[in-house]
Structures are given as structure tokens and as C-alpha cells.
The first five atom37 places (N, CA, C, CB, O) and aatype in JSON, in Angstrom:
{
  "aatype": [12, 11, 9, 11, 9, 11, 2, 9, 6, 10, 6, 19, 6, 10, 12, 2, 11, 2, 14, 19, 16, 0, 6, 11, 9, 10, 11, 0, 10, 14, 9, 6, 15, 15, 16, 2, 1, 17, 7, 3, 6, 9, 18, 13, 6, 16, 3, 19, 6, 9, 6, 6, 6, 2, 15, 5, 6, 6, 19, 6, 9, 7, 3, 19, 0, 18, 17, 14, 14, 7, 11, 0, 9, 4, 9, 13, 13, 7, 1, 16, 14, 19, 15, 16, 15, 2, 11, 14, 11, 0, 18, 15, 0, 19, 2, 19, 13, 7, 11, 19, 0, 11, 2, 10, 5, 10, 10, 11, 11, 9, 1, 3, 3, 6, 11, 19, 6, 19, 4, 11],
  "atom_mask": [
    [1, 1, 1, 1, 1],
    [1, 1, 1, 1, 1],
    [1, 1, 1, 1, 1],
    [1, 1, 1, 1, 1],
    [1, 1, 1, 1, 1],
    [1, 1, 1, 1, 1],
    [1, 1, 1, 1, 1],
    [1, 1, 1, 1, 1],
    [1, 1, 1, 1, 1],
    [1, 1, 1, 1, 1],
    [1, 1, 1, 1, 1],
    [1, 1, 1, 1, 1],
    [1, 1, 1, 1, 1],
    [1, 1, 1, 1, 1],
    [1, 1, 1, 1, 1],
    [1, 1, 1, 1, 1],
    [1, 1, 1, 1, 1],
    [1, 1, 1, 1, 1],
    [1, 1, 1, 1, 1],
    [1, 1, 1, 1, 1],
    [1, 1, 1, 1, 1],
    [1, 1, 1, 1, 1],
    [1, 1, 1, 1, 1],
    [1, 1, 1, 1, 1],
    [1, 1, 1, 1, 1],
    [1, 1, 1, 1, 1],
    [1, 1, 1, 1, 1],
    [1, 1, 1, 1, 1],
    [1, 1, 1, 1, 1],
    [1, 1, 1, 1, 1],
    [1, 1, 1, 1, 1],
    [1, 1, 1, 1, 1],
    [1, 1, 1, 1, 1],
    [1, 1, 1, 1, 1],
    [1, 1, 1, 1, 1],
    [1, 1, 1, 1, 1],
    [1, 1, 1, 1, 1],
    [1, 1, 1, 1, 1],
    [1, 1, 1, 0, 1],
    [1, 1, 1, 1, 1],
    [1, 1, 1, 1, 1],
    [1, 1, 1, 1, 1],
    [1, 1, 1, 1, 1],
    [1, 1, 1, 1, 1],
    [1, 1, 1, 1, 1],
    [1, 1, 1, 1, 1],
    [1, 1, 1, 1, 1],
    [1, 1, 1, 1, 1],
    [1, 1, 1, 1, 1],
    [1, 1, 1, 1, 1],
    [1, 1, 1, 1, 1],
    [1, 1, 1, 1, 1],
    [1, 1, 1, 1, 1],
    [1, 1, 1, 1, 1],
    [1, 1, 1, 1, 1],
    [1, 1, 1, 1, 1],
    [1, 1, 1, 1, 1],
    [1, 1, 1, 1, 1],
    [1, 1, 1, 1, 1],
    [1, 1, 1, 1, 1],
    [1, 1, 1, 1, 1],
    [1, 1, 1, 0, 1],
    [1, 1, 1, 1, 1],
    [1, 1, 1, 1, 1],
    [1, 1, 1, 1, 1],
    [1, 1, 1, 1, 1],
    [1, 1, 1, 1, 1],
    [1, 1, 1, 1, 1],
    [1, 1, 1, 1, 1],
    [1, 1, 1, 0, 1],
    [1, 1, 1, 1, 1],
    [1, 1, 1, 1, 1],
    [1, 1, 1, 1, 1],
    [1, 1, 1, 1, 1],
    [1, 1, 1, 1, 1],
    [1, 1, 1, 1, 1],
    [1, 1, 1, 1, 1],
    [1, 1, 1, 0, 1],
    [1, 1, 1, 1, 1],
    [1, 1, 1, 1, 1],
    [1, 1, 1, 1, 1],
    [1, 1, 1, 1, 1],
    [1, 1, 1, 1, 1],
    [1, 1, 1, 1, 1],
    [1, 1, 1, 1, 1],
    [1, 1, 1, 1, 1],
    [1, 1, 1, 1, 1],
    [1, 1, 1, 1, 1],
    [1, 1, 1, 1, 1],
    [1, 1, 1, 1, 1],
    [1, 1, 1, 1, 1],
    [1, 1, 1, 1, 1],
    [1, 1, 1, 1, 1],
    [1, 1, 1, 1, 1],
    [1, 1, 1, 1, 1],
    [1, 1, 1, 1, 1],
    [1, 1, 1, 1, 1],
    [1, 1, 1, 0, 1],
    [1, 1, 1, 1, 1],
    [1, 1, 1, 1, 1],
    [1, 1, 1, 1, 1],
    [1, 1, 1, 1, 1],
    [1, 1, 1, 1, 1],
    [1, 1, 1, 1, 1],
    [1, 1, 1, 1, 1],
    [1, 1, 1, 1, 1],
    [1, 1, 1, 1, 1],
    [1, 1, 1, 1, 1],
    [1, 1, 1, 1, 1],
    [1, 1, 1, 1, 1],
    [1, 1, 1, 1, 1],
    [1, 1, 1, 1, 1],
    [1, 1, 1, 1, 1],
    [1, 1, 1, 1, 1],
    [1, 1, 1, 1, 1],
    [1, 1, 1, 1, 1],
    [1, 1, 1, 1, 1],
    [1, 1, 1, 1, 1],
    [1, 1, 1, 1, 1],
    [1, 1, 1, 1, 1]
  ],
  "atom_positions": [
    [[85.9, 205.53, 13.33], [87.13, 204.82, 13.59], [88.17, 205.84, 14.05], [87.61, 204.05, 12.32], [88.2, 206.97, 13.57]],
    [[89.03, 205.43, 14.96], [90.09, 206.31, 15.47], [91.46, 205.7, 15.19], [89.92, 206.56, 16.99], [91.64, 204.48, 15.27]],
    [[92.41, 206.56, 14.86], [93.81, 206.14, 14.7], [94.61, 206.94, 15.71], [94.34, 206.37, 13.22], [94.57, 208.17, 15.72]],
    [[95.35, 206.23, 16.57], [96.17, 206.89, 17.6], [97.65, 206.61, 17.32], [95.78, 206.4, 19.02], [98.07, 205.46, 17.22]],
    [[98.43, 207.68, 17.21], [99.88, 207.59, 17.03], [100.5, 208.54, 18.04], [100.33, 207.93, 15.55], [100.25, 209.75, 18.0]],
    [[101.31, 208.0, 18.94], [101.89, 208.8, 20.02], [100.76, 209.52, 20.74], [102.95, 209.82, 19.49], [99.82, 208.87, 21.21]],
    [[100.82, 210.85, 20.83], [99.77, 211.6, 21.54], [98.78, 212.23, 20.55], [100.4, 212.71, 22.41], [98.04, 213.14, 20.91]],
    [[98.76, 211.73, 19.31], [97.86, 212.25, 18.28], [96.7, 211.28, 18.09], [98.62, 212.47, 16.93], [96.91, 210.07, 17.95]],
    [[95.5, 211.81, 18.09], [94.33, 210.98, 17.81], [93.61, 211.55, 16.59], [93.37, 210.93, 19.04], [93.24, 212.72, 16.56]],
    [[93.43, 210.7, 15.59], [92.75, 211.1, 14.37], [91.39, 210.42, 14.29], [93.61, 210.76, 13.12], [91.28, 209.21, 14.5]],
    [[90.38, 211.19, 14.0], [89.04, 210.67, 13.8], [88.87, 210.42, 12.3], [87.93, 211.66, 14.35], [88.99, 211.35, 11.5]],
    [[88.6, 209.18, 11.93], [88.44, 208.82, 10.52], [86.95, 208.67, 10.22], [89.21, 207.5, 10.18], [86.26, 207.86, 10.83]],
    [[86.48, 209.47, 9.26], [85.1, 209.34, 8.8], [85.11, 208.34, 7.65], [84.5, 210.72, 8.36], [85.77, 208.57, 6.63]],
    [[84.38, 207.25, 7.8], [84.34, 206.23, 6.77], [83.5, 206.71, 5.59], [83.77, 204.91, 7.33], [82.5, 207.4, 5.76]],
    [[83.94, 206.33, 4.38], [83.27, 206.73, 3.16], [82.59, 205.51, 2.53], [84.28, 207.38, 2.16], [82.96, 204.37, 2.81]],
    [[81.6, 205.75, 1.69], [80.87, 204.68, 1.02], [81.54, 204.21, -0.26], [79.48, 205.12, 0.72], [81.06, 203.28, -0.9]],
    [[82.64, 204.85, -0.64], [83.28, 204.55, -1.92], [83.76, 203.1, -2.03], [84.43, 205.48, -2.14], [83.64, 202.48, -3.09]],
    [[84.3, 202.56, -0.96], [84.82, 201.2, -0.94], [84.28, 200.45, 0.28], [86.37, 201.2, -0.92], [85.0, 200.24, 1.25]],
    [[83.01, 200.05, 0.23], [82.37, 199.46, 1.4], [82.97, 198.13, 1.86], [80.92, 199.26, 1.12], [82.99, 197.85, 3.05]],
    [[83.45, 197.31, 0.93], [84.04, 196.03, 1.31], [85.32, 196.28, 2.11], [84.33, 195.15, 0.06], [85.57, 195.64, 3.13]],
    [[86.13, 197.21, 1.63], [87.38, 197.56, 2.32], [87.07, 198.07, 3.73], [88.18, 198.62, 1.53], [87.66, 197.6, 4.7]],
    [[86.15, 199.02, 3.84], [85.8, 199.59, 5.15], [85.3, 198.51, 6.09], [84.74, 200.69, 4.99], [85.68, 198.47, 7.26]],
    [[84.44, 197.62, 5.6], [83.87, 196.56, 6.44], [84.95, 195.61, 6.95], [82.82, 195.77, 5.65], [84.95, 195.25, 8.12]],
    [[85.87, 195.21, 6.07], [86.93, 194.3, 6.5], [87.89, 194.94, 7.49], [87.71, 193.8, 5.29], [88.35, 194.28, 8.42]],
    [[88.18, 196.21, 7.32], [89.04, 196.93, 8.29], [88.32, 196.99, 9.64], [89.37, 198.37, 7.78], [88.93, 196.69, 10.67]],
    [[87.05, 197.37, 9.64], [86.29, 197.46, 10.89], [86.23, 196.12, 11.61], [84.88, 197.97, 10.63], [86.37, 196.07, 12.84]],
    [[86.04, 195.04, 10.88], [85.97, 193.71, 11.51], [87.31, 193.3, 12.13], [85.55, 192.67, 10.47], [87.33, 192.5, 13.07]],
    [[88.42, 193.84, 11.62], [89.75, 193.48, 12.11], [90.17, 194.29, 13.34], [90.77, 193.67, 11.01], [91.2, 193.99, 13.95]],
    [[89.39, 195.31, 13.7], [89.77, 196.16, 14.83], [89.69, 195.41, 16.14], [88.89, 197.4, 14.89], [88.85, 194.52, 16.27]],
    [[90.53, 195.73, 17.1], [91.6, 196.74, 17.05], [92.84, 196.23, 16.3], [92.0, 197.16, 18.46], [93.12, 195.03, 16.27]],
    [[93.55, 197.17, 15.7], [94.8, 196.88, 14.98], [95.93, 197.63, 15.67], [94.69, 197.29, 13.46], [95.8, 198.81, 15.98]],
    [[97.03, 196.94, 15.92], [98.24, 197.59, 16.45], [99.37, 197.32, 15.48], [98.59, 197.07, 17.88], [99.51, 196.21, 14.97]],
    [[100.18, 198.35, 15.24], [101.27, 198.21, 14.28], [102.32, 199.29, 14.58], [100.76, 198.33, 12.82], [102.28, 199.93, 15.63]],
    [[103.25, 199.46, 13.65], [104.29, 200.49, 13.74], [104.28, 201.31, 12.46], [105.69, 199.86, 13.98], [104.07, 200.78, 11.37]],
    [[104.5, 202.59, 12.61], [104.42, 203.49, 11.47], [105.64, 203.41, 10.56], [104.25, 204.91, 11.95], [106.75, 203.05, 10.97]],
    [[105.39, 203.75, 9.31], [106.42, 203.99, 8.31], [106.09, 205.33, 7.69], [106.49, 202.83, 7.23], [104.92, 205.67, 7.51]],
    [[107.11, 206.09, 7.35], [106.91, 207.42, 6.76], [107.43, 207.39, 5.33], [107.62, 208.53, 7.59], [108.54, 206.9, 5.08]],
    [[106.64, 207.92, 4.38], [107.04, 208.02, 2.98], [106.57, 209.37, 2.48], [106.45, 206.83, 2.12], [105.42, 209.52, 2.07]],
    [[107.47, 210.35, 2.51], [107.06, 211.72, 2.21], [106.03, 212.14, 3.24], [0.0, 0.0, 0.0], [106.22, 211.92, 4.44]],
    [[104.96, 212.75, 2.79], [103.89, 213.14, 3.7], [102.76, 212.09, 3.67], [103.34, 214.54, 3.33], [101.58, 212.4, 3.45]],
    [[103.19, 210.87, 3.88], [102.26, 209.74, 4.04], [102.77, 208.89, 5.19], [102.15, 208.89, 2.71], [103.96, 208.6, 5.29]],
    [[101.85, 208.5, 6.06], [102.14, 207.52, 7.1], [101.43, 206.23, 6.67], [101.65, 208.01, 8.54], [100.26, 206.26, 6.28]],
    [[102.14, 205.11, 6.74], [101.47, 203.84, 6.47], [101.94, 202.81, 7.49], [101.77, 203.34, 5.03], [103.01, 202.93, 8.08]],
    [[101.1, 201.81, 7.69], [101.44, 200.76, 8.65], [100.78, 199.46, 8.22], [101.0, 201.15, 10.09], [99.67, 199.44, 7.69]],
    [[101.5, 198.37, 8.47], [101.05, 197.04, 8.05], [99.93, 196.53, 8.95], [102.21, 196.06, 8.06], [99.83, 196.87, 10.13]],
    [[99.08, 195.68, 8.34], [98.0, 195.02, 9.05], [98.04, 193.53, 8.68], [96.6, 195.66, 8.71], [98.83, 193.12, 7.83]],
    [[97.19, 192.74, 9.33], [97.03, 191.33, 8.95], [95.85, 191.15, 7.99], [96.82, 190.47, 10.2], [95.53, 190.02, 7.62]],
    [[95.23, 192.24, 7.6], [94.04, 192.2, 6.77], [94.43, 192.06, 5.29], [93.18, 193.46, 6.99], [95.3, 192.78, 4.8]],
    [[93.77, 191.12, 4.6], [93.99, 190.96, 3.17], [92.74, 191.38, 2.42], [94.38, 189.49, 2.83], [91.66, 190.81, 2.61]],
    [[92.88, 192.38, 1.56], [91.76, 192.91, 0.79], [92.24, 193.12, -0.65], [91.21, 194.25, 1.42], [93.33, 193.64, -0.88]],
    [[91.41, 192.72, -1.59], [91.7, 192.94, -3.01], [91.45, 194.41, -3.36], [90.84, 192.01, -3.91], [90.85, 195.15, -2.58]],
    [[91.91, 194.81, -4.55], [91.61, 196.16, -5.02], [90.11, 196.33, -5.18], [92.34, 196.45, -6.35], [89.41, 195.43, -5.64]],
    [[89.63, 197.52, -4.78], [88.2, 197.86, -4.88], [88.12, 199.33, -5.26], [87.43, 197.56, -3.51], [88.44, 200.2, -4.45]],
    [[87.69, 199.62, -6.46], [87.64, 201.01, -6.93], [88.95, 201.74, -6.61], [86.44, 201.76, -6.29], [88.94, 202.87, -6.13]],
    [[90.06, 201.09, -6.87], [91.36, 201.62, -6.45], [91.81, 202.78, -7.32], [92.4, 200.51, -6.48], [91.35, 202.97, -8.45]],
    [[92.74, 203.56, -6.77], [93.25, 204.76, -7.44], [94.64, 205.08, -6.92], [92.31, 205.96, -7.23], [95.01, 204.66, -5.82]],
    [[95.41, 205.83, -7.71], [96.73, 206.3, -7.28], [96.68, 207.75, -6.84], [97.75, 206.12, -8.4], [97.35, 208.14, -5.89]],
    [[95.89, 208.57, -7.54], [95.74, 209.98, -7.18], [94.78, 210.07, -6.01], [95.22, 210.83, -8.38], [93.64, 209.61, -6.09]],
    [[95.22, 210.66, -4.91], [94.39, 210.77, -3.71], [94.38, 212.22, -3.23], [94.92, 209.83, -2.59], [95.07, 213.08, -3.78]],
    [[93.59, 212.48, -2.22], [93.45, 213.81, -1.65], [94.1, 213.87, -0.27], [91.97, 214.22, -1.57], [94.25, 212.85, 0.4]],
    [[94.49, 215.07, 0.14], [94.99, 215.27, 1.5], [93.88, 214.89, 2.48], [95.46, 216.75, 1.73], [92.74, 215.33, 2.35]],
    [[94.23, 214.06, 3.45], [93.26, 213.58, 4.44], [92.69, 212.21, 4.12], [0.0, 0.0, 0.0], [92.01, 211.62, 4.96]],
    [[92.95, 211.7, 2.92], [92.43, 210.38, 2.58], [93.12, 209.29, 3.4], [92.63, 210.1, 1.07], [94.32, 209.34, 3.66]],
    [[92.32, 208.31, 3.81], [92.81, 207.11, 4.49], [92.49, 205.95, 3.55], [92.14, 206.91, 5.93], [91.35, 205.79, 3.11]],
    [[93.5, 205.15, 3.25], [93.33, 204.11, 2.24], [94.0, 202.81, 2.67], [93.91, 204.57, 0.89], [94.81, 202.78, 3.59]],
    [[93.62, 201.74, 1.99], [94.24, 200.44, 2.17], [95.07, 200.16, 0.93], [93.17, 199.31, 2.42], [94.6, 200.31, -0.2]],
    [[96.33, 199.74, 1.14], [97.26, 199.43, 0.05], [97.39, 197.92, -0.05], [98.67, 200.11, 0.28], [98.09, 197.31, 0.77]],
    [[96.73, 197.28, -1.03], [96.71, 195.82, -1.11], [98.09, 195.13, -1.16], [95.95, 195.42, -2.3], [98.27, 194.15, -0.44]],
    [[99.06, 195.58, -1.95], [100.34, 194.85, -1.99], [101.07, 194.78, -0.64], [101.25, 195.49, -3.0], [101.76, 193.8, -0.35]],
    [[100.91, 195.82, 0.18], [101.6, 195.85, 1.47], [100.72, 195.5, 2.65], [0.0, 0.0, 0.0], [101.18, 195.53, 3.79]],
    [[99.44, 195.17, 2.38], [98.47, 194.92, 3.45], [98.55, 196.04, 4.49], [98.72, 193.53, 4.11], [98.61, 195.78, 5.69]],
    [[98.55, 197.28, 4.0], [98.8, 198.43, 4.88], [97.69, 199.47, 4.78], [100.14, 199.07, 4.53], [97.03, 199.62, 3.76]],
    [[97.51, 200.19, 5.89], [96.65, 201.36, 5.92], [97.54, 202.58, 5.73], [95.82, 201.44, 7.26], [98.6, 202.69, 6.35]],
    [[97.09, 203.5, 4.88], [97.86, 204.71, 4.55], [97.06, 205.95, 4.92], [98.23, 204.74, 3.04], [95.85, 206.0, 4.74]],
    [[97.76, 206.95, 5.45], [97.15, 208.25, 5.74], [97.94, 209.27, 4.93], [97.16, 208.59, 7.3], [99.15, 209.44, 5.13]],
    [[97.26, 209.96, 4.02], [97.92, 210.93, 3.15], [97.7, 212.34, 3.68], [97.39, 210.82, 1.69], [96.56, 212.76, 3.88]],
    [[98.8, 213.08, 3.91], [98.65, 214.44, 4.43], [99.48, 215.46, 3.67], [99.03, 214.48, 5.88], [99.66, 216.58, 4.13]],
    [[99.99, 215.07, 2.5], [100.76, 215.98, 1.65], [101.43, 215.2, 0.53], [0.0, 0.0, 0.0], [101.04, 214.08, 0.22]],
    [[102.42, 215.82, -0.07], [103.11, 215.22, -1.22], [103.88, 213.97, -0.81], [104.07, 216.23, -1.84], [104.41, 213.87, 0.29]],
    [[103.93, 213.02, -1.74], [104.75, 211.82, -1.56], [105.88, 211.87, -2.6], [103.88, 210.51, -1.72], [105.84, 212.71, -3.49]],
    [[106.87, 211.0, -2.5], [107.97, 211.02, -3.46], [107.55, 210.85, -4.93], [108.94, 209.96, -3.11], [108.32, 211.22, -5.82]],
    [[106.37, 210.29, -5.2], [105.93, 210.14, -6.59], [104.87, 211.17, -7.0], [105.37, 208.74, -6.8], [104.29, 211.06, -8.08]],
    [[104.61, 212.16, -6.16], [103.63, 213.2, -6.49], [104.11, 214.01, -7.7], [103.39, 214.14, -5.28], [105.3, 214.3, -7.84]],
    [[103.18, 214.36, -8.56], [103.49, 215.2, -9.72], [102.86, 216.58, -9.6], [103.02, 214.52, -11.01], [103.0, 217.42, -10.49]],
    [[102.17, 216.81, -8.49], [101.55, 218.11, -8.19], [101.62, 218.28, -6.67], [100.05, 218.21, -8.73], [102.34, 217.55, -5.99]],
    [[100.86, 219.24, -6.15], [100.83, 219.43, -4.7], [99.99, 218.38, -3.99], [100.3, 220.8, -4.36], [99.96, 218.33, -2.76]],
    [[99.3, 217.54, -4.75], [98.46, 216.49, -4.17], [99.28, 215.26, -3.88], [97.3, 216.14, -5.12], [100.31, 215.02, -4.51]],
    [[98.82, 214.47, -2.9], [99.49, 213.19, -2.65], [99.22, 212.2, -3.79], [99.03, 212.6, -1.3], [98.19, 212.28, -4.47]],
    [[100.15, 211.29, -3.97], [99.97, 210.21, -4.92], [100.5, 208.94, -4.27], [100.69, 210.51, -6.29], [101.59, 208.94, -3.7]],
    [[99.71, 207.88, -4.36], [100.12, 206.6, -3.78], [101.18, 205.94, -4.66], [98.9, 205.66, -3.62], [101.25, 206.2, -5.86]],
    [[102.01, 205.09, -4.05], [103.04, 204.36, -4.77], [102.41, 203.48, -5.86], [103.86, 203.49, -3.8], [102.93, 203.39, -6.97]],
    [[101.3, 202.85, -5.51], [100.49, 202.09, -6.46], [99.05, 202.17, -5.96], [100.99, 200.58, -6.6], [98.79, 202.76, -4.91]],
    [[98.14, 201.58, -6.7], [96.71, 201.74, -6.42], [96.33, 201.38, -4.98], [95.91, 200.9, -7.38], [96.79, 200.38, -4.43]],
    [[95.47, 202.22, -4.41], [94.96, 202.03, -3.04], [93.44, 202.12, -3.06], [95.56, 203.1, -2.07], [92.83, 202.68, -3.97]],
    [[92.82, 201.53, -2.02], [91.37, 201.62, -1.83], [91.1, 202.69, -0.78], [90.77, 200.22, -1.39], [91.29, 202.45, 0.42]],
    [[90.65, 203.87, -1.2], [90.33, 204.94, -0.25], [89.03, 204.56, 0.45], [90.2, 206.34, -0.97], [88.01, 204.3, -0.19]],
    [[89.07, 204.54, 1.79], [87.86, 204.16, 2.54], [87.5, 205.14, 3.64], [88.06, 202.8, 3.15], [86.47, 204.96, 4.29]],
    [[88.31, 206.16, 3.86], [88.02, 207.12, 4.92], [88.68, 208.45, 4.69], [0.0, 0.0, 0.0], [89.48, 208.64, 3.77]],
    [[88.33, 209.4, 5.58], [88.84, 210.76, 5.48], [89.11, 211.29, 6.88], [87.85, 211.67, 4.72], [88.31, 211.09, 7.8]],
    [[90.23, 211.99, 7.03], [90.57, 212.67, 8.27], [90.51, 214.17, 7.99], [92.0, 212.25, 8.81], [91.12, 214.64, 7.03]],
    [[89.78, 214.92, 8.82], [89.62, 216.35, 8.59], [90.47, 217.21, 9.52], [88.18, 216.74, 8.74], [90.81, 218.34, 9.18]],
    [[90.83, 216.68, 10.71], [91.54, 217.48, 11.72], [92.86, 216.84, 12.11], [90.66, 217.67, 12.96], [93.04, 215.63, 12.01]],
    [[93.77, 217.67, 12.57], [95.06, 217.27, 13.15], [96.05, 216.67, 12.15], [94.81, 216.28, 14.23], [97.06, 216.09, 12.56]],
    [[95.79, 216.81, 10.85], [96.71, 216.24, 9.86], [98.11, 216.84, 9.95], [96.16, 216.46, 8.47], [99.1, 216.13, 9.77]],
    [[98.2, 218.14, 10.23], [99.51, 218.8, 10.31], [100.38, 218.19, 11.4], [99.33, 220.3, 10.56], [101.61, 218.26, 11.32]],
    [[99.78, 217.6, 12.43], [100.54, 216.97, 13.51], [101.3, 215.74, 13.03], [99.61, 216.6, 14.66], [102.27, 215.32, 13.67]],
    [[100.87, 215.15, 11.93], [101.53, 213.94, 11.42], [102.94, 214.22, 10.92], [100.7, 213.33, 10.3], [103.74, 213.3, 10.78]],
    [[103.25, 215.48, 10.64], [104.61, 215.83, 10.19], [105.66, 215.49, 11.25], [104.69, 217.32, 9.85], [106.83, 215.33, 10.93]],
    [[105.24, 215.37, 12.51], [106.16, 215.04, 13.62], [106.42, 213.53, 13.74], [105.59, 215.56, 14.94], [107.36, 213.12, 14.42]],
    [[105.59, 212.72, 13.08], [105.69, 211.26, 13.22], [106.82, 210.72, 12.36], [104.36, 210.6, 12.84], [106.99, 211.13, 11.21]],
    [[107.57, 209.79, 12.91], [108.68, 209.14, 12.21], [108.4, 207.64, 12.1], [110.05, 209.4, 12.95], [107.33, 207.17, 12.5]],
    [[109.35, 206.9, 11.56], [109.24, 205.45, 11.47], [109.22, 204.83, 12.87], [110.4, 204.87, 10.63], [109.77, 205.38, 13.82]],
    [[108.57, 203.69, 12.97], [108.55, 202.85, 14.17], [107.86, 203.47, 15.38], [109.94, 202.52, 14.55], [108.2, 203.15, 16.52]],
    [[106.89, 204.34, 15.14], [106.04, 204.84, 16.23], [104.88, 203.84, 16.38], [105.49, 206.32, 15.93], [104.41, 203.28, 15.39]],
    [[104.44, 203.63, 17.59], [103.31, 202.71, 17.83], [102.03, 203.35, 17.31], [103.17, 202.37, 19.36], [101.78, 204.53, 17.53]],
    [[101.24, 202.56, 16.61], [99.96, 203.03, 16.11], [98.87, 202.04, 16.5], [100.0, 203.23, 14.56], [99.06, 200.82, 16.45]],
    [[97.71, 202.6, 16.9], [96.57, 201.78, 17.27], [95.36, 202.27, 16.49], [96.3, 201.84, 18.81], [95.13, 203.48, 16.38]],
    [[94.58, 201.34, 15.95], [93.35, 201.68, 15.25], [92.22, 200.99, 16.01], [93.39, 201.23, 13.73], [92.28, 199.78, 16.28]],
    [[91.19, 201.76, 16.36], [90.07, 201.21, 17.12], [88.76, 201.88, 16.67], [90.29, 201.4, 18.65], [88.76, 202.83, 15.89]],
    [[87.66, 201.33, 17.2], [86.34, 201.9, 16.84], [86.1, 203.19, 17.55], [85.22, 200.93, 17.15], [85.05, 203.81, 17.37]]
  ]
}
């Protein structure tokens, strides 16, 4: 799966941890939305509705997750306003379904209301 924001393209490796979440996201592609920034997290709304699945608040840098209350996809690349260590922490429980290994540092340039596209 690829996430494109401005001139940045992120390759997302899907994980087996939350297969229902990953499957529903893939079926909804392509997704177009606008970014929101919350600390070192980018998130964007989708039309996809998914329940919690092996959800967690503590996440790792590079994790891509679905946030059920906001129907949003989140990309974590550093500390968030609720972090208690150098690791990212979600506002509330998320379903981690993917990982980004490259170009994460480029996300620091992204602000609110940037166009985002998610495709296969």
C-alpha cells in the first residue's frame, strides 16, 4: 500500500497483527483525504468503519494504524502530545496494521490540510 502526501510517497508494509483492519482498508482503496497534524503524527479521515481489533495506545515510530473513534488512518513518526517517553502514543486505542520504514523524517514538513492519497 502507498500513501502519498504532497511530493512524499510512503510505502506501507502490511502486518498480520490486525488482518480485519488491513483487509477493510485495502478494500476501500483508493482513499483521498486531507491531513491533520498532532505532534509527530499525521492522521486523516476515511469513510471506513472498523471496530477495535487488538488495539493499543503505545505504538512504535513508523506504525500505521486505524483510529476507530475518528475513522482515521494515523502515521506515527515521533512523540505526540500524550507521549510519556520518546515513543509515540495514540490519543486512544488504535489498530496497528502497517509499518513505514523509509522517508518518515519528511513528514515533519507536512501541515494540516495537505492532500493525501492512499492506493495499492
